[in-house]
C-alpha positions as semicolon CSV with decimal commas, in nm:
position;residue;x (nm);y (nm);z (nm)
1;M;-2,523;10,240;-0,549
2;T;-2,403;10,592;-0,612
3;R;-2,614;10,913;-0,614
4;W;-2,625;10,910;-0,995
5;R;-2,738;10,545;-1,010
6;T;-3,003;10,624;-0,753
7;L;-3,117;10,917;-0,958
8;V;-3,141;10,698;-1,271
9;L;-3,340;10,431;-1,084
10;A;-3,583;10,679;-0,927
11;T;-3,631;10,867;-1,253
12;A;-3,698;10,552;-1,461
13;A;-3,954;10,430;-1,202
14;F;-4,130;10,764;-1,183
15;N;-4,136;10,795;-1,561
16;L;-4,316;10,460;-1,581
17;S;-4,548;10,569;-1,297
18;F;-4,643;10,889;-1,478
19;L;-4,703;10,697;-1,805
20;I;-4,939;10,459;-1,627
21;W;-5,107;10,741;-1,433
22;F;-5,227;10,904;-1,758
23;S;-5,244;10,597;-1,976
24;F;-5,617;10,651;-2,012
25;A;-5,585;10,995;-2,176
26;P;-5,494;10,886;-2,532
27;F;-5,787;10,640;-2,530
28;T;-6,069;10,863;-2,396
29;G;-6,250;10,839;-2,732
30;Q;-6,252;10,464;-2,740
31;I;-6,339;10,437;-2,366
32;A;-6,629;10,684;-2,411
33;E;-6,762;10,490;-2,708
34;E;-6,750;10,155;-2,533
35;F;-6,908;10,278;-2,201
36;G;-7,133;10,544;-2,353
37;L;-6,968;10,846;-2,182
38;T;-7,035;11,215;-2,244
39;I;-6,775;11,489;-2,263
40;A;-6,878;11,584;-1,905
41;D;-6,812;11,221;-1,799
42;L;-6,465;11,241;-1,953
43;G;-6,398;11,558;-1,749
44;I;-6,487;11,363;-1,434
45;L;-6,267;11,076;-1,537
46;A;-5,977;11,314;-1,589
47;S;-6,040;11,467;-1,248
48;A;-6,081;11,127;-1,081
49;A;-5,735;11,026;-1,191
50;I;-5,607;11,275;-0,928
51;W;-5,838;11,191;-0,637
52;T;-5,607;10,950;-0,459
53;A;-5,300;11,172;-0,500
54;P;-5,345;11,426;-0,220
55;P;-5,390;11,187;0,075
56;G;-5,161;10,928;-0,093
57;R;-4,871;11,169;-0,137
58;I;-4,901;11,304;0,212
59;L;-4,892;10,954;0,356
60;T;-4,618;10,814;0,137
61;G;-4,395;11,113;0,192
62;W;-4,393;11,039;0,563
63;L;-4,368;10,659;0,507
64;S;-4,061;10,717;0,285
65;D;-3,890;10,902;0,577
66;R;-3,998;10,632;0,818
67;F;-3,944;10,308;0,627
68;G;-3,722;10,407;0,328
69;A;-3,803;10,491;-0,030
70;S;-3,700;10,155;-0,178
71;T;-3,965;9,960;0,009
72;V;-4,244;10,223;-0,040
73;F;-4,174;10,264;-0,415
74;G;-4,175;9,892;-0,472
75;I;-4,502;9,836;-0,284
76;V;-4,684;10,114;-0,474
77;L;-4,563;10,003;-0,814
78;G;-4,657;9,648;-0,739
79;Y;-5,025;9,703;-0,651
80;V;-5,058;9,965;-0,926
81;G;-4,945;9,697;-1,180
82;V;-5,193;9,448;-1,054
83;F;-5,489;9,683;-1,074
84;S;-5,377;9,817;-1,416
85;M;-5,389;9,461;-1,542
86;A;-5,732;9,407;-1,379
87;S;-5,879;9,719;-1,536
88;A;-5,814;9,571;-1,877
89;F;-6,079;9,309;-1,815
90;A;-6,348;9,543;-1,680
91;T;-6,693;9,486;-1,834
92;S;-6,883;9,765;-1,653
93;Y;-6,792;10,129;-1,622
94;E;-6,843;10,120;-1,242
95;V;-6,577;9,847;-1,197
96;F;-6,349;10,017;-1,450
97;F;-6,381;10,349;-1,270
98;I;-6,292;10,204;-0,930
99;E;-5,993;10,008;-1,067
100;R;-5,857;10,319;-1,243
101;L;-5,887;10,513;-0,924
102;V;-5,639;10,265;-0,764
103;V;-5,414;10,277;-1,072
104;A;-5,412;10,653;-1,054
105;S;-5,228;10,627;-0,714
106;A;-4,924;10,573;-0,926
107;G;-4,889;10,946;-0,906
108;I;-4,809;10,932;-0,532
109;T;-4,466;10,785;-0,619
110;F;-4,345;11,139;-0,699
111;V;-4,279;11,226;-0,336
112;V;-4,113;10,887;-0,277
113;G;-3,855;10,964;-0,543
114;I;-3,811;11,322;-0,418
115;Q;-3,727;11,190;-0,073
116;H;-3,498;10,921;-0,222
117;V;-3,298;11,162;-0,432
118;S;-3,264;11,412;-0,152
119;Q;-3,105;11,137;0,069
120;W;-2,815;11,114;-0,179
121;F;-2,745;11,463;-0,311
122;P;-2,583;11,768;-0,133
123;E;-2,787;12,085;-0,088
124;E;-2,611;12,280;-0,362
125;E;-2,712;12,021;-0,625
126;L;-3,063;11,948;-0,502
127;G;-3,244;12,174;-0,742
128;T;-3,075;12,020;-1,048
129;A;-3,102;11,664;-0,925
130;E;-3,467;11,693;-0,831
131;G;-3,543;11,873;-1,154
132;I;-3,389;11,587;-1,355
133;Y;-3,580;11,330;-1,160
134;A;-3,915;11,500;-1,176
135;G;-3,872;11,647;-1,523
136;I;-3,781;11,325;-1,704
137;G;-4,025;11,137;-1,481
138;N;-4,314;11,377;-1,570
139;A;-4,232;11,324;-1,940
140;G;-4,382;10,981;-1,900
141;A;-4,711;11,142;-1,973
142;A;-4,566;11,256;-2,310
143;G;-4,433;10,907;-2,370
144;G;-4,773;10,764;-2,311
145;A;-4,939;11,016;-2,544
146;L;-4,682;10,941;-2,821
147;I;-4,628;10,563;-2,772
148;L;-4,949;10,413;-2,645
149;P;-5,186;10,518;-2,925
150;R;-4,930;10,407;-3,186
151;A;-4,853;10,077;-3,018
152;F;-5,209;9,990;-2,920
153;G;-5,436;10,216;-3,133
154;N;-5,508;9,936;-3,389
155;W;-5,439;9,641;-3,156
156;S;-5,580;9,307;-3,265
157;G;-5,424;9,062;-3,027
158;P;-5,295;8,868;-2,846
159;L;-5,536;8,850;-2,545
160;F;-5,733;9,158;-2,646
161;S;-5,904;9,302;-2,952
162;T;-5,929;9,651;-2,795
163;G;-5,629;9,876;-2,784
164;W;-5,690;10,046;-2,452
165;R;-5,736;9,711;-2,274
166;A;-5,408;9,585;-2,414
167;A;-5,229;9,905;-2,308
168;F;-5,352;9,881;-1,954
169;F;-5,257;9,518;-1,923
170;Y;-4,902;9,533;-2,055
171;T;-4,813;9,852;-1,878
172;G;-4,927;9,683;-1,559
173;V;-4,690;9,395;-1,622
174;V;-4,397;9,633;-1,667
175;A;-4,492;9,809;-1,340
176;I;-4,466;9,479;-1,148
177;V;-4,122;9,412;-1,298
178;M;-4,005;9,764;-1,206
179;A;-4,134;9,716;-0,850
180;I;-3,913;9,405;-0,808
181;V;-3,610;9,590;-0,948
182;Y;-3,655;9,884;-0,714
183;V;-3,678;9,669;-0,399
184;V;-3,379;9,462;-0,502
185;V;-3,144;9,738;-0,626
186;G;-3,249;10,047;-0,435
187;Q;-3,072;10,179;-0,129
188;D;-3,252;10,425;0,100
189;A;-2,968;10,674;0,165
190;A;-2,601;10,745;0,097
191;T;-2,516;10,611;0,442
192;E;-2,693;10,387;0,689
193;A;-2,660;10,650;0,953
194;K;-2,846;10,900;0,739
195;A;-3,126;10,657;0,668
196;E;-3,157;10,575;1,041
197;A;-3,157;10,947;1,143
198;T;-3,429;11,028;0,892
199;S;-3,639;10,728;1,007
200;E;-3,607;10,824;1,371
201;S;-3,718;11,184;1,310
202;A;-4,036;11,074;1,124
203;T;-4,289;11,119;1,393
204;L;-4,646;11,256;1,386
205;S;-4,541;11,573;1,573
206;T;-4,258;11,655;1,332
207;W;-4,491;11,591;1,039
208;L;-4,752;11,829;1,177
209;H;-4,494;12,088;1,242
210;T;-4,359;12,062;0,887
211;A;-4,705;12,065;0,734
212;T;-4,804;12,396;0,903
213;R;-4,495;12,608;0,827
214;Y;-4,555;12,919;0,614
215;G;-4,309;12,814;0,351
216;V;-4,467;12,467;0,304
217;V;-4,824;12,614;0,288
218;A;-4,723;12,877;0,026
219;L;-4,524;12,632;-0,194
220;A;-4,807;12,373;-0,168
221;L;-5,047;12,621;-0,315
222;G;-4,787;12,725;-0,575
223;Y;-4,771;12,359;-0,668
224;V;-5,147;12,362;-0,720
225;M;-5,097;12,624;-0,997
226;S;-4,802;12,443;-1,155
227;F;-4,809;12,068;-1,117
228;G;-5,182;12,066;-1,051
229;L;-5,220;12,254;-1,380
230;E;-4,985;12,014;-1,555
231;I;-5,169;11,699;-1,461
232;S;-5,501;11,861;-1,540
233;M;-5,379;11,939;-1,888
234;N;-5,227;11,590;-1,933
235;G;-5,572;11,444;-1,883
236;W;-5,767;11,706;-2,073
237;L;-5,564;11,818;-2,376
238;P;-5,628;11,507;-2,600
239;T;-6,004;11,573;-2,550
240;Y;-5,950;11,948;-2,610
241;F;-5,774;11,909;-2,940
242;R;-6,016;11,639;-3,051
243;E;-6,333;11,837;-2,958
244;G;-6,203;12,185;-3,019
245;F;-6,020;12,121;-3,353
246;G;-6,168;11,798;-3,488
247;S;-5,842;11,603;-3,460
248;N;-5,828;11,220;-3,461
249;L;-5,684;11,010;-3,180
250;V;-5,319;11,004;-3,291
251;I;-5,305;11,373;-3,396
252;A;-5,478;11,491;-3,080
253;S;-5,246;11,286;-2,863
254;T;-4,939;11,417;-3,050
255;F;-5,052;11,777;-3,004
256;A;-5,110;11,710;-2,630
257;A;-4,764;11,548;-2,603
258;T;-4,591;11,878;-2,695
259;F;-4,722;12,022;-2,369
260;S;-4,618;11,712;-2,168
261;L;-4,269;11,718;-2,318
262;A;-4,223;12,082;-2,220
263;A;-4,371;12,032;-1,878
264;G;-4,142;11,734;-1,817
265;L;-3,813;11,774;-1,996
266;L;-3,766;12,142;-1,917
267;R;-3,819;12,097;-1,542
268;P;-3,448;12,051;-1,468
269;I;-3,387;12,402;-1,598
270;G;-3,609;12,544;-1,327
271;G;-3,416;12,359;-1,061
272;Y;-3,075;12,445;-1,213
273;I;-3,151;12,820;-1,232
274;S;-3,256;12,810;-0,867
275;D;-2,929;12,645;-0,771
276;R;-2,734;12,883;-0,984
277;L;-2,897;13,200;-0,840
278;V;-2,802;13,077;-0,490
279;R;-2,441;13,004;-0,585
280;D;-2,402;13,340;-0,761
281;E;-2,604;13,528;-0,496
282;R;-2,790;13,705;-0,778
283;N;-3,105;13,912;-0,722
284;I;-3,347;13,902;-1,015
285;L;-3,635;14,055;-0,823
286;P;-3,459;14,300;-0,585
287;V;-3,783;14,349;-0,382
288;F;-3,705;14,006;-0,236
289;H;-3,335;14,088;-0,175
290;G;-3,125;13,790;-0,075
291;R;-3,402;13,538;-0,116
292;Y;-3,267;13,391;-0,436
293;R;-3,483;13,076;-0,470
294;E;-3,796;13,262;-0,375
295;Q;-3,741;13,526;-0,643
296;W;-3,714;13,274;-0,921
297;T;-4,019;13,081;-0,795
298;V;-4,242;13,396;-0,787
299;L;-4,126;13,501;-1,131
300;C;-4,212;13,160;-1,274
301;M;-4,557;13,167;-1,122
302;G;-4,628;13,495;-1,297
303;F;-4,519;13,322;-1,622
304;I;-4,784;13,054;-1,575
305;I;-5,065;13,308;-1,550
306;L;-4,956;13,498;-1,865
307;A;-4,916;13,171;-2,055
308;M;-5,266;13,051;-1,964
309;V;-5,416;13,378;-2,089
310;G;-5,212;13,337;-2,407
311;L;-5,347;12,982;-2,457
312;T;-5,702;13,117;-2,437
313;F;-5,646;13,376;-2,708
314;A;-5,456;13,127;-2,925
315;G;-5,738;12,874;-2,905
316;R;-6,000;13,138;-2,994
317;T;-5,813;13,213;-3,321
318;G;-5,888;12,858;-3,448
319;N;-5,524;12,815;-3,552
320;V;-5,424;12,476;-3,417
321;L;-5,049;12,527;-3,463
322;L;-5,063;12,857;-3,276
323;T;-5,259;12,679;-2,996
324;V;-4,999;12,400;-2,978
325;A;-4,725;12,659;-2,950
326;A;-4,912;12,839;-2,668
327;G;-4,969;12,509;-2,497
328;F;-4,589;12,448;-2,514
329;L;-4,533;12,781;-2,343
330;V;-4,778;12,672;-2,067
331;G;-4,586;12,348;-2,028
332;T;-4,260;12,548;-2,007
333;S;-4,394;12,774;-1,738
334;C;-4,518;12,473;-1,536
335;A;-4,172;12,306;-1,569
336;F;-3,979;12,611;-1,452
337;T;-4,214;12,665;-1,155
338;E;-4,209;12,301;-1,045
339;G;-3,833;12,286;-1,072
340;A;-3,806;12,600;-0,863
341;I;-4,047;12,482;-0,598
342;F;-3,871;12,147;-0,552
343;A;-3,540;12,315;-0,533
344;Q;-3,674;12,503;-0,231
345;V;-3,856;12,215;-0,050
346;P;-3,568;11,970;0,030
347;A;-3,331;12,265;0,092
348;M;-3,581;12,409;0,344
349;F;-3,630;12,075;0,526
350;P;-3,315;11,856;0,469
351;D;-3,407;11,618;0,753
352;R;-3,779;11,594;0,676
353;S;-3,774;11,602;0,294
354;G;-4,025;11,326;0,259
355;A;-4,283;11,487;0,491
356;A;-4,239;11,830;0,329
357;A;-4,252;11,692;-0,024
358;G;-4,558;11,482;0,065
359;V;-4,753;11,787;0,182
360;V;-4,646;12,008;-0,110
361;G;-4,687;11,734;-0,369
362;G;-5,014;11,614;-0,219
363;I;-5,184;11,953;-0,192
364;G;-5,052;12,047;-0,533
365;T;-5,252;11,773;-0,700
366;F;-5,578;11,935;-0,606
367;G;-5,535;12,146;-0,918
368;G;-5,553;11,831;-1,120
369;I;-5,892;11,754;-0,958
370;G;-6,053;12,095;-0,984
371;F;-5,918;12,236;-1,313
372;P;-6,061;11,960;-1,543
373;L;-6,403;12,036;-1,402
374;V;-6,356;12,399;-1,510
375;Y;-6,245;12,290;-1,860
376;S;-6,528;12,050;-1,909
377;Y;-6,792;12,292;-1,778
378;A;-6,663;12,556;-2,021
379;A;-6,678;12,301;-2,299
380;T;-7,041;12,198;-2,226
381;E;-7,134;12,567;-2,231
382;G;-6,982;12,608;-2,579
383;M;-6,680;12,798;-2,450
384;I;-6,413;12,529;-2,467
385;H;-6,129;12,784;-2,496
386;L;-6,228;13,006;-2,202
387;G;-6,164;12,747;-1,934
388;Y;-5,796;12,838;-1,939
389;V;-5,838;13,215;-1,863
390;T;-6,077;13,122;-1,583
391;V;-5,811;12,902;-1,425
392;A;-5,557;13,182;-1,464
393;A;-5,776;13,416;-1,267
394;L;-5,801;13,158;-0,988
395;M;-5,422;13,152;-0,963
396;V;-5,370;13,523;-0,887
397;P;-5,429;13,492;-0,508
398;I;-5,176;13,205;-0,494
399;L;-4,912;13,421;-0,670
400;L;-4,983;13,708;-0,424
401;L;-4,951;13,473;-0,122
402;N;-4,612;13,349;-0,241
403;A;-4,495;13,698;-0,303
404;F;-4,598;13,793;0,051
405;V;-4,415;13,497;0,205
406;A;-4,103;13,563;-0,008
407;R;-4,045;13,894;0,164
408;P;-3,699;13,866;0,327
409;H;-3,802;13,901;0,693
410;I;-4,074;13,631;0,649
411;A;-3,886;13,397;0,413
412;S;-3,587;13,373;0,645
413;R;-3,812;13,202;0,905
414;A;-4,071;13,038;0,676
415;H;-3,935;12,698;0,773
416;V;-3,960;12,781;1,149
417;D;-4,280;12,992;1,183
418;G;-4,615;12,867;1,093
419;F;-4,983;12,836;1,172
420;F;-5,112;12,718;1,512
421;D;-4,796;12,816;1,698
422;G;-4,887;13,167;1,811
423;R;-4,683;13,374;1,566
424;D;-4,811;13,653;1,351
425;I;-4,681;13,621;0,992
426;G;-4,713;13,990;0,931
427;F;-4,467;14,081;1,202
428;S;-4,216;13,799;1,211
429;R;-3,852;13,915;1,195
430;S;-3,541;13,714;1,116
431;D;-3,378;13,825;1,443
432;D;-3,681;13,721;1,664
């Protein structure tokens, strides 16, 4: 293996994981009809797809450091594939709901791939490499929105007469095949010594230290408003376009896919710009002088808030094409922010990248749990477009926290100083 082959393997596996994670979204109408679900029930289903991600990502990030990414990725893909196939045969909503909760843990593979890629790439290329991995991987949601309703929308066999059941079954088969490939082909690190050193450092005490650093806490909340937002929109947008604009299954999924494409494929740009600012030592927000990655991250977070307000106003015009364009901008802002954040994380903790990525990635998914509930509540109150501006308002404190931590005298020690160790964040100095 080389670092580029590792990047291709991790990216392909995560792309499939993301497709499976949100494979239910294009079929919410059919699922609702078969099980008698309301729009509020669909909001809960979209939220439930994220429930296993926070604890799962935190755990698998540490497990990837301890036992290696190849083993962990293969195990997760294997059981996800089995439960995806099983969900195709569910005859009651209760059984279906539980099985899809297990399938939704496909999303925890993100931190496994982040750790795997960081074990192969040098620090000056991390932002770009992680951006490519996560960006193309996240685009699996768009692939699902574009491919699954077309391939299975009018399914009439074999095995199933219902499209969503066939989609869940056959994507599960592919997941099992990919699990085998990852275990056989994957190598945990560029050298055996690096893999052993990472494994030996993966202790409970080092995990707790990493999880409570100021930089990790701020970036984890920043990931709530970027990736958490992205996955909430992946699960909600097909319903939004169908209910808000009267679109059919294929059209609504296609509109939703424009967001997913932007949120996925543009993510490498966020990581590349972060790398480039460091190499050029360029200040774009001089108030954070010398903290090049932090400057870019804070700027991108502000872009998210503005884009969400814009989506609200676009939706209220009733112009579907304008709303699709606004959704594309929201996806772009998510992509840039996610790329910026995961350019910082492995650079901040090169020897504990799995643990750090697990905390940031795990906490970040809480946005995917909470935000769909805001959207569905607004929809049931007859204000389907106003859920977005409400979420934007909730993001303002997170932006302010990251701006606070990005101040040079705090940012220089954000990987060292943290909660529960007796330091005062307001008075830390780089020369302490």
